[in-house]
N, C-alpha and C positions, 0 to 999 in steps of 0.2 A: 561480364558480371552484371546482374540485374539488381540495382540498389533501390528500386522503387519501393516506397513504404507500403506495406500491407496493413490497412487500417483494421482495428478490432471491431467486431460486431458483438457488443456486450449485451447479454440477455439480462433484463431487469429482474429483481426479486419477484417471486410469485407470492403475493399476499392475499389473504381472504378479504372480501368486501366488508366494509364496516369494521375493520380491525381496531380502529380508534375507540370503538364502543366497549372494547374489552379491557380498557385501561386499568392497570394495577401497579403496585409497587412490589418489587422482589429485592430483598437485601441479603438473602442467604441462598447459596447454591451447593447442593450436596454432590458427592461423587456419583458418576453414572446417571446424572439427572438428564431428562429430556424435557425441554420446554418448547411448546409449539403454539403457534397461532394466537399470540397475545400482543398487546401494546403495553410496554413497560416504560413508565415515565417518572421523572422527578424523584429519584432515589439514589442511594449510594450503596454499592455492594460491600457488605461487611465481611463476607467470606474472603479469606486471605489466599487459600489454595484449594483447588478441587481437580479431580481427574475424570476424564472421559465425559465431559459435559457436551450436550448437543442442544443448539438453538436452531429451530426451524420455523420459518414463517413468522418471525418476530420483528417488531419495530422497537428500538430503544431510543427514547427521547429524553435528553437531559439526564442521563444516567452516568454515575461516577464509578469507573472501573480502576481508578488509580492504584497501581502496584499489585493488582490481583494476579495470581498465577493460575492459569487454566491449562493443564496438561492434556494432550490428545483432544483438543477442542475441535468441534465441528460447527461451522456456521453455514447454513443453507437457507437461501431466501430471507436474508436479514438486512435491515437498514438501521444504521446508527445516525441519529440526528442530534447535533449539539452535545455530543457525549465527550467525556474526558477519559481517555485510555492511556494517559501518561504513565510510563514505566510499567505498564502491564506486561505480562509474559505469556505470549501465545505461541511459543516455540513448537514447530511441527504441526500447526493447525491446518485443517482442511477448510478452505473458505470459498464458497461457490455462490454465485448470484447474490452478491452483497454490496451494499453502498455505504460509504462513509461521507456524510455531509456536514460541513462546519464542525469538525471534530478536532480535539487536541490528541495528537498521537506522539507526543514528545517522548522519546526514549522507549517507545513500544518495541517489543522484541518479537518479530515475525520470522526469525531465522528458521530454515528448514520447512517453511510452510508451503502449501500449494494454494495458489490464488487463481481462480478462473471466473470470468465474467464479473469483474470488479470495477466499480466506479468510485473514485475519490474526488471530492470537490471542495475547495476552500478549506483544506485541512492543514494544521501545523504539525508536521512530522519531523521537526528538528531532532537529530540524534537517533532517528529510528534505525532499527537493525533489521535488515532484509537480506542477510547472507544465506547462500545456498537455497534460495527459494526458486519456485517455478511459477512464472506468471504467464497466463494465456488469456487473450481477450480482456485486456485491462486498460482503462483510461484514467490517467492522473491529471487533474485539471486544477490550475490555480492553487497549487499546494506548495508548501515550504518543506523541503527536505535537506536543508542546510546541515552540514556536518553529519550526514547520514552514512550508513554502510549498506551498500548493495553490491557485494562481492561474490564471485563464483556462482552467479545465478543464471538461470535460463529465461530469456524473455522472448515470447512468441506472440506476435500481434499486440504490441504494447504501444500506446500513444501518450506522449508528454505534451500537455497544453499549458504553456506559461508557468512552468514549475521552476523552483529554485533549488539547485543541487550544489550550491557553492561549497567548496572545501569538502566534498563527499569522497568516500572511498568506493571505487567501482572496479577495481582490478579483477580480472577473471570473468567479467560479465560482457558478453559481446553486444554491441549496440548497432551492429550491421543492419541496415535497412530501416532504422528508426530515425524519425525526424526530430533533431535536437534544436532546430533553428530558432524556435521562439521561447526556449527555456534557457536558464542561466547555469552554465557548468564551469564557471570561473574557479580556477584552483583545484579542479577535480583530480584525483589520483587514479590514473588508468593506464593500461599498457597500450602500446601502439597497435597490437593485433586486436584489441577490444574495440577501438574506435574506427578501425578500417571498415569502410562501407557504410558508415553513418551519414545521414543527411544533415549538413551544417550550414550556417550562414557564413558570408565572407569574413566577418570579424572573428567568428569561432574558428574558422580555418586557420587564421593567423595564430590564435591561442593554442590550438591543438598541434600546430606544426612544431611547437617546442618539444612535444612528446617524441617526435621523430628526429629530434636533434637538428632541425633546420634553423638557419639564421636568415631572417627576412631583411633584405636590403632595400631601403627606400630610394 
């Protein structure tokens, strides 16, 4: 069995030159809206729910999405900087070539979403829901996912860099071939078959051995 980690090659968002010069505020989003190639900053979305919204080639800077429900959302070539997406509902979203930088993602619901070419850095994703998602070419760096849900999901070329998954639920998600060694998985709920083939540190090996019913004798 080859358990060598296959590192993701994440494609960055494709954004137009000088996009910062298009700065504007948007507080309302209608059903089936398509918003492209603009820089949206320093505002709060007053829309509570919208369907089939597409954002393409957009930078969000200091935008408040708290509690918003966006059904059938598509994000392509998007960057979120210093945004608050706490308790937003993006169930079933298609998210491609998108970055989340210094964002609050607490309680964000991404279940059933498809994430490809994604980079998250320095984000607080406590209690985030990522059940039944598909991740491909994804880097999660210096993020907090404590008490998160990442169950029954498919991870392909995913890298964890110094992330916190303490007390998270990960049953049904195979971590085979993924390097967990510099992240914290203390108290995680996972099945033996899900952790088999993962790359772990010696201390993690002791912790995970409990899942297999082993008793470590000193």
